[in-house]
Structures are given as C-alpha cells and as structure tokens.
C-alpha positions in Angstrom: 36.9 40.7 89.1 37.2 43.2 86.4 33.9 43.3 83.9 34.6 46.7 82.4 36.9 46.0 79.8 34.7 46.2 76.5 36.0 45.2 73.1 34.3 44.9 69.6 34.8 42.5 66.8 33.6 43.8 63.3 32.7 41.1 60.9 32.0 42.5 57.3 30.5 40.1 54.7 30.1 41.6 51.4 29.6 39.4 48.4 29.8 40.9 44.9 28.0 44.2 44.9 28.0 44.7 48.7 30.9 47.1 49.1 28.9 50.2 49.2 26.8 48.7 52.1 29.5 47.5 53.9 31.3 51.2 53.7 28.1 52.6 54.9 28.1 50.5 58.1 31.8 51.1 58.8 31.2 54.7 58.6 28.4 54.7 61.1 30.1 52.4 63.4 33.2 54.6 63.5 31.6 57.9 63.7 29.4 56.7 66.6 32.6 55.0 68.5 34.5 58.4 68.3 31.5 60.1 69.9 31.5 57.8 73.1 32.1 59.8 76.3 31.4 56.9 78.9 33.9 55.9 81.8 34.5 52.5 80.0 34.4 53.2 76.4 34.7 50.4 74.1 37.8 49.6 71.8 37.5 48.1 68.3 40.3 45.2 68.2 39.2 42.7 65.6 38.3 43.2 62.0 37.3 40.1 59.6 36.1 40.9 56.2 35.6 39.3 52.8 35.0 40.0 49.3 33.6 43.4 48.5 33.7 44.5 52.2 37.5 43.9 52.4 38.6 47.2 51.0 36.2 49.1 53.5 37.6 47.1 56.2 41.1 48.0 55.5 40.4 51.5 55.3 38.7 51.3 58.6 41.9 49.7 60.1 43.9 52.7 58.8 41.4 55.1 60.3 41.7 53.6 63.7 45.3 53.1 63.9 46.7 56.1 62.0 43.9 58.8 61.3 40.3 58.8 62.0 39.9 61.7 59.5 40.2 59.2 57.0 36.5 58.3 57.7 34.8 60.7 55.3 37.0 59.4 52.7 35.2 56.3 52.7 32.0 57.8 51.4 33.8 59.7 48.8 35.6 56.7 47.4 32.4 54.1 47.4 30.0 56.7 46.3 31.7 59.1 44.2 35.1 57.6 42.8 34.1 53.8 42.2 32.3 54.6 39.0 31.7 53.1 35.7 34.0 55.9 34.1 36.9 54.4 36.1 35.9 50.7 36.4 34.1 50.1 33.2 37.1 51.1 31.0 37.2 49.4 27.4 40.8 50.5 26.9 42.0 49.2 30.1 45.2 47.1 29.7 44.2 44.1 32.0 41.7 41.6 30.5 41.3 39.3 33.2 38.0 40.6 34.3 35.0 42.9 33.5 36.2 45.6 35.9 39.4 47.7 35.5 41.7 46.7 38.3 44.5 49.2 37.9 42.6 52.2 38.9 41.1 50.1 42.0 44.6 49.3 43.0 45.9 52.9 42.6 42.8 54.1 44.8 43.3 51.5 47.6 47.0 51.9 48.1 46.4 55.9 48.2 43.6 55.4 50.9 45.2 52.7 53.0 49.2 53.1 52.5 49.1 56.9 52.0 51.9 59.2 53.3 51.9 60.8 56.6 49.7 63.7 57.4 49.7 66.7 59.7 46.7 65.5 61.5 47.8 61.8 62.1 46.6 60.6 65.5 45.2 57.0 66.5 41.4 56.7 67.0 40.3 57.1 70.6 38.6 53.8 70.0 42.0 52.1 69.0 43.1 50.2 72.3 46.8 49.8 71.2 46.2 46.3 69.2 44.1 45.6 66.2 43.7 42.2 64.5 42.6 42.3 60.9 41.7 39.3 58.8 40.8 38.3 55.1 40.1 34.8 53.9 41.6 34.1 50.7 41.6 31.3 48.1 44.8 30.6 46.4 44.6 30.3 42.6 48.4 29.5 42.1 50.3 27.5 43.1 47.9 24.8 42.5 46.9 22.5 45.5 47.8 25.3 48.1 45.8 25.2 51.0 42.8 27.8 51.8 44.3 30.4 53.9 43.8 33.9 55.2 45.8 37.1 55.4 46.5 37.9 59.0 47.9 41.4 60.3 48.3 42.4 64.0 48.4 46.3 64.0 49.8 48.6 66.8 51.0 51.8 67.9 54.1 51.4 66.0 52.7 50.9 62.7 52.3 54.8 61.7 51.9 56.1 58.3 54.7 55.1 56.0 55.1 51.5 57.6 55.4 48.8 55.0 52.5 46.9 56.7 49.9 49.3 55.0 51.0 48.3 51.7 50.7 44.8 52.5 47.2 45.2 53.8 46.2 47.1 50.8 47.4 44.2 48.7 46.0 41.4 50.8 42.5 43.3 50.8 42.4 43.8 47.0 43.3 40.0 46.6 40.1 39.3 49.0 38.0 41.6 47.1 39.1 39.6 43.7 36.0 37.9 42.2 36.6 35.9 39.3 34.9 37.2 36.2 34.8 40.6 37.6 38.2 41.3 39.1 41.4 39.3 38.6 43.4 37.6 41.4 46.1 39.3 43.1 49.8 38.3 43.6 50.8 38.3 47.2 54.0 37.8 49.0 54.0 35.6 52.1 56.3 33.8 54.2 56.1 30.6 52.1 56.7 32.8 48.7 54.6 34.3 46.2 50.9 33.5 46.0 48.1 34.2 43.5 44.9 34.6 45.4 41.3 35.7 45.1 38.2 36.1 47.5 38.1 33.3 50.2 34.4 33.1 50.6 34.3 30.0 48.2 36.0 27.7 50.7 37.6 27.6 54.1 36.5 28.7 57.5 33.5 31.1 57.8 34.1 34.6 58.8 32.4 33.7 62.2 35.1 30.9 62.7 38.0 33.3 61.8 36.7 36.1 64.1 36.4 33.6 66.8 40.1 32.5 66.5 41.2 36.0 66.7 38.9 37.0 69.6 40.5 34.0 71.3 43.9 35.3 70.6 43.2 38.7 72.1 41.2 37.7 74.9 43.8 36.7 77.2 42.8 38.7 80.2 39.8 38.1 82.3 36.7 40.4 82.8 36.4 41.1 78.9 32.9 42.2 77.5 32.8 41.2 74.0 30.7 42.3 71.2 30.5 41.2 67.6 29.1 43.3 65.0 28.1 41.3 62.1 27.5 43.2 58.7 26.1 40.9 56.2 23.8 42.1 53.5 22.6 38.5 52.5 21.8 37.4 56.0 18.0 38.0 56.4 15.1 37.1 54.2 11.4 36.9 55.0 10.4 38.1 58.2 13.0 39.4 60.5 14.1 37.6 63.6 11.5 37.8 66.5 12.2 40.3 69.3 15.0 42.6 68.7 15.4 42.7 65.0 19.2 43.4 64.8 20.2 42.5 68.1 21.7 39.1 68.9 22.6 38.3 72.8 24.0 35.1 74.3 20.9 34.6 76.2 18.3 35.1 73.2 17.0 32.4 71.2 18.8 31.4 67.5 18.5 33.8 64.7 15.3 33.1 62.7 14.5 33.6 59.0 18.1 33.1 57.7 18.5 32.8 53.9 21.1 30.7 52.3 23.3 32.9 50.0 24.1 32.0 46.4 27.5 30.5 45.9 30.4 29.9 48.1 30.3 29.7 51.8 26.6 30.2 53.0 26.9 33.1 55.4 23.3 32.6 56.8 24.3 29.2 58.0 27.6 30.3 59.3 25.9 33.1 61.6 23.0 30.5 62.5 25.7 28.1 63.8 27.3 30.8 65.8 24.2 31.9 67.1 23.5 28.3 68.3 27.2 28.3 69.8 26.3 31.5 71.9 23.2 29.6 73.3 25.2 26.6 74.3 27.5 29.2 76.0 24.7 30.7 77.7 23.2 27.5 78.8 26.9 26.5 80.4 26.7 29.6 82.4 23.2 29.1 83.6 23.7 25.7 84.7 26.8 26.7 86.7 24.5 29.3 88.4 22.2 26.5 89.2 24.8 24.4 90.7 26.3 27.2 92.9 22.7 27.9 94.3 21.6 24.2 94.8 24.8 22.5 96.4 25.3 23.6 100.0 28.1 21.2 100.3 30.5 23.4 98.0 30.8 25.8 101.1 30.8 23.4 103.8 34.3 23.0 105.2 33.4 19.7 106.7 32.5 18.2 103.0 35.9 16.9 102.5 34.9 13.8 100.5 32.7 15.9 98.0 35.8 18.1 97.8 38.0 15.1 96.9 35.5 13.7 94.4 35.2 16.8 92.4 39.2 17.6 92.6 39.8 14.1 91.3 37.4 14.2 88.4 38.7 17.7 87.4 42.1 16.3 87.5 41.0 13.6 85.3 39.7 16.0 82.7 42.8 18.1 82.8 45.0 14.9 82.3 42.9 14.1 79.2 43.4 17.6 77.8 47.1 17.3 78.3 47.2 14.0 76.5 45.4 15.8 73.5 48.3 18.2 73.3 47.2 21.0 75.6 50.2 22.8 77.4 50.4 25.2 80.2 53.1 26.8 82.0 56.6 25.7 80.7 58.3 23.6 83.2 55.6 22.6 85.4 56.1 19.4 87.2 52.5 18.1 86.6 51.1 19.5 83.5 47.6 18.4 84.3 47.5 20.3 87.6 49.1 23.2 85.9 46.1 23.4 83.2 43.6 22.8 86.0 44.9 25.5 88.2 45.2 28.0 85.2 41.5 27.4 84.2 40.2 27.4 87.9 41.7 30.9 88.1 40.2 31.9 84.6 37.0 30.7 85.5 36.8 32.5 89.0 37.4 35.8 87.3 35.0 35.2 84.3 32.2 37.7 84.4 29.9 35.0 83.0 30.1 32.9 86.0 29.9 35.8 88.5 26.3 34.9 89.5 27.2 31.2 90.2 30.0 32.6 92.6 27.6 35.1 94.3 26.4 32.8 97.2 29.6 30.8 97.6 31.6 32.6 100.6 34.4 30.3 101.4 37.7 29.9 99.3 37.2 26.2 99.4 33.8 26.5 98.1 34.8 28.9 95.3 37.6 26.4 94.2 35.2 23.5 94.2 32.6 25.2 92.3 35.3 26.4 89.7 36.5 22.9 89.2 32.7 21.7 88.4 32.5 24.5 86.0 35.9 23.1 84.5 34.2 19.7 84.1 31.2 21.2 82.7 33.0 23.2 80.2 34.8 20.1 78.9 31.6 18.1 78.8 29.9 20.7 76.7 33.0 21.7 74.5 32.4 25.2 75.0 35.3 25.6 77.5 37.1 29.0 77.3 35.4 30.1 74.2 34.5 33.7 73.8 31.0 34.7 74.6 29.1 38.0 74.2 26.6 39.9 72.5 26.3 39.0 68.7 24.4 41.6 66.6 23.5 41.2 63.0 23.2 44.4 60.6 21.6 43.6 57.5 18.9 45.2 55.1 15.4 44.4 55.6 13.9 41.7 53.0 11.7 44.2 51.5 14.4 46.7 51.0 17.0 45.0 48.8 20.2 46.6 47.8 21.0 47.7 44.4 24.5 46.6 44.0 23.9 42.9 43.4 21.8 43.6 40.3 23.0 43.4 36.8 25.6 40.7 37.6 27.3 43.0 40.3 27.6 45.9 38.0 24.7 48.1 39.2 26.8 50.0 41.8 29.7 50.9 39.4 26.9 52.0 36.8 24.8 54.3 38.9 25.9 56.9 41.5 22.3 57.0 43.0 22.4 53.2 43.4 25.8 53.4 45.1 24.4 56.2 47.3 21.5 54.2 48.2 23.4 51.1 49.2 25.8 53.3 51.2 23.1 55.1 53.1 21.2 51.8 53.8 24.5 50.3 55.5 24.3 53.7 57.9 20.5 53.1 58.3 20.7 49.5 59.5 23.8 50.3 61.7 22.0 53.2 63.3 19.0 50.9 63.9 21.3 48.6 65.8 22.6 51.5 68.0 19.2 52.5 68.7 18.4 49.2 70.0 21.2 49.6 72.5 23.7 47.6 70.7 26.7 48.7 72.4 25.3 50.6 75.5 26.5 53.8 73.5 25.3 57.2 74.4 22.0 58.2 73.1 23.3 61.0 70.6 25.4 58.5 68.9 22.4 56.6 67.7 21.1 59.8 66.0 24.3 60.0 63.8 23.7 61.9 60.4 22.6 60.0 57.4 19.3 59.7 55.8 16.9 56.7 55.3 17.1 56.0 51.3 14.2 55.6 49.7 13.6 52.2 48.4 15.0 51.5 44.8 14.6 48.9 42.0 17.9 48.3 40.1 17.7 47.1 36.6 18.1 47.9 33.0 14.6 49.5 32.7 15.4 51.8 35.7 19.0 52.7 34.7 19.2 56.5 33.7 19.7 57.0 30.1 23.3 58.3 30.3 24.3 55.2 32.3 22.4 53.0 29.9 24.5 54.4 26.9 27.7 54.0 28.8 26.8 50.4 29.4 26.1 49.7 25.9 29.2 51.3 24.7 31.3 49.0 27.3 29.3 45.8 26.2 30.0 46.5 22.5 33.6 47.0 23.2 33.7 44.0 25.2 32.2 41.9 22.4 34.3 43.6 19.8 37.3 42.3 21.7 36.0 38.8 21.6 35.3 38.9 18.0 39.1 40.1 17.5 40.1 37.1 19.4 38.4 34.7 17.2 38.9 36.3 13.9 40.1 34.0 11.2 42.8 34.9 8.7 42.5 35.4 4.8 39.4 35.6 3.0 37.4 34.2 5.8 38.8 37.2 8.1 37.6 39.6 5.4 34.0 38.1 5.3 34.2 38.2 9.0 35.0 41.8 9.4 32.2 42.7 7.1 29.6 41.1 9.5 31.3 42.5 12.6 29.5 45.4 13.3 26.1 43.6 13.3 27.7 40.8 15.2 28.7 43.4 17.8 25.3 44.9 18.4 23.7 41.3 18.4 26.3 40.3 20.9 25.9 43.4 23.0 22.2 42.9 23.1 22.5 39.2 24.3 24.7 40.5 27.2 22.2 43.1 28.1 19.5 40.3 28.3 21.7 38.0 30.4 22.6 41.1 32.7 18.9 42.2 33.2 18.0 39.3 35.2 21.3 38.5 36.9 21.5 39.2 40.6 24.6 37.9 42.6 
C-alpha cells in the first residue's frame, strides 16, 4: 500500500473586497511549499476560486506551471497596482460598473498570459497536472445554466500557450461583480457566453473542489489536504480545539456565520465538514468490524464468505442498474464493479487499520466486500477524504476591503496592505498548527502581523477622501447628463447642476459610509 502521495487542493473564496486577503494567503502558501525539503513533498494539484479571489488563483496557477518567480508580483499587484488611480477613473470608456475594467484586464493578461522569460521553470510543487476551476453565472444568453470554467494545465502549457489567455479571461469573468465590474465575454465549446461571478448560484466551491479531486485521485494511497481560504467563514468565537485546522476525525466546524448574498460559504463548508465526519465514521466502523469478526480470517467459514459475497454482488448490480460502468467489455458488469472497488478499498490508507489484523487473502477479500457494502449504505463510497483546513480572519480582526461598498481596498493602499498581510498571517498560523506537516522554518515565513484597522470614511486619509469625492461627483455628473431635458428646461436644469452634483455626491458618501459587503 502506498500512503506517501501528498496532494493539496486550494480553495479560495473572496467576495467583494476579499482579493487582497486571498492574494496574501496564496503568497504565503506558495512560498512555504517552495521551501519543503522532505522525502515526500506535497504537490498542489487543484485550485478552485470565486469572486475577487479568482485573479490571485489564476496567477498562482501560472506561478506553479510556468515560473514561481511570479509570486512576488502578486503582492505588487494587489497592494501597489490596484489603486483608485487606476480603478476609480471617471474618464474610463466603459460605464458598466463603478470600477474601470480596462486597466484590470490589461494587468491580468500581463501577469497570467505574459511572454516567455529567461528564468521560466515549473515550481517544485507542481506535480505535472493542475486542475483550475472558477464558478460562473451566465448573463447572456438568457436561460443558460450556471456553469464553471475548467482548465487542466500540464507541462506542455508553457509561456505563450493560448490557454493562459483563456485562463485570464475566465478569472476576470469570475471576478466580475454586478455594479462594480461588468460581465466578461467568454468563448466556450457551445459558443459565446457573457458571464460574471458564480457565487450567486450553482454548486458551492466545496462541491466543485470535491468533483475535481475525484477526477485526479485515481490512484490509491493519496493523502489529500484541502486548504480553504474564506474571509467570511468565522464569526463569534473560533472553533474549539485547533482554531484553523479541520481534520477528518475532528468535530464539525463551530461558530460559522452566514455570508451576505449569493452562496453561503459558511453553510457550504459546514456541510463539507460534516461529510468528512461521515467518512471518518465509516473508516472507524470498518476498523471495528476487522477487529471483532474472527470469522473473516477463518478459511472454514465458507457460509459467511458466501453471504458477504452475495450481498456485495447485489449492491454492485444495483450500482450498474443506476448507470455505473467499469471495464469495457466485462462479461458481468456487476462483478467488474465489485472487483474494482475491492482492489481500491484494499489499497486505501483510510482502511489500513481495519486490515491490520486480517492475515489471509480470503479474509482481506471478505473485509473489503463488507466495507464496500458499508460505503454504499453510508453514501460515502469512493469520496475523497483528508484534512480540511480553514483559513479566515478572526472575528475581532475584520478586513478593510469589504467596507465602503467594496471600494475600501482601491481607495487606500494601507488598507490593501493590511488585508494582504492578514491573509499571510492566517495562512502562517495554519502552517504553525502543522496544517501540512511542513518543516518548521516554513511556518516562520516573512510577513508582519498587521495592526487592526477600522476602515471607514472617518478614517480615510485626506488625499484618498478628496479622490473619492472627485470620483463621486463625476459619477453624479454623468447620471445628470443622462437625464438632462432639452430646451428651456435643459437650460434651467444646467443652472442648478453644480448644487445637484454636490448633494448627490454627499448622499452617495452617506450610503457608502455604512455599506459593508
């Protein structure tokens, strides 16, 4: 049995204003992984992200597959480049959202789909295949089903491959939030699709990540880790025990809070934690059967073996009737399904304790068939298990980005820097709790614990406040121009335009002051 294949799935939830936090967590994780010097180093093979975390996820994919030297640019982008001077441009040509999308698109394609570099090389933590997915919500054509953008990246996808441009476009679509950033046009197998962030419907990130891990975990002996970066996950007191570590054998995550709007990430991850509990219970029950049933190893217990075999074949036949297939051309599809799963179960590290005291081949086969039956009864058969770790800011250290309607980050570099360092801090904290069995020095990666901030109009620096005022007045002026009547009424309307602009901007400021998304 092989139990030394270590794989990581990175799941990034963002929400409006959460991009800098996700970027900081990505930098900390990639930096730590590059430092691993163990005999069985983990590889990062699945990345799923939504909303503001989609772009950091796409850059992480590029760093893994093409060039890890891109990692420092993640900080330069989300702390230095994505500023109000770029994103709050009253003169921008597009008028579909508050933020200027043109500069963001140009920056994303430069980072994700850039030209070859002299130091290009895959990351040491790239295992040869990387699955990347972003949930999307179609805007047009109307009636299109909720879908996801899926990418399978391999060693053949070097710099210059067209897949990177498609990845950048899909990440931009997943980042598009109605009212802030306009939807993005994608070219898929079924034609052109206008899409935006998929958090508002469809499968949760947990379900999407689970589907991808099921696709890649074809071999046995995989030790799976899932790193969940979700800034909206915790509220109130933190979970008991390990505050940021979630293992298959621990109790369900406690103190989860519902997020505002769209898919509830807290509920989704609570459901995933309960799923891991059920998988752990299944493994524990299998172990007890192996210890308590002496008949399994007794070659004279022919009747017991026949009863177990008959029931297992009946279960396999039901699965075939539901549409499950196995090896092509099998004379008996049910037996083929059973034989395949018996082999999988025998090699699964989760059940190693159950087989420890079973010495004969017949006994191992009988026990594997019993576990096969238990998997069917529990509904957990063949599902990926492993350690599930949540990375989120403490309830008493809120992020700045979601304040002011999601505009706090672009408005103030200090607030972006705070959220970025908070993402690094919380990922480091998970590393320190032995999240991935990484060497100790990895948990001491550089980065400061940021001092708490309170993001709001009253704490916004004066220069940034003036820039916001100019932007709001320009937006109000644009709206006034759109409704301006003609003739004499238009002349009178223009005379009062200056005062209307100021009053409108003041109302917008008041609305933003209390809006946290």
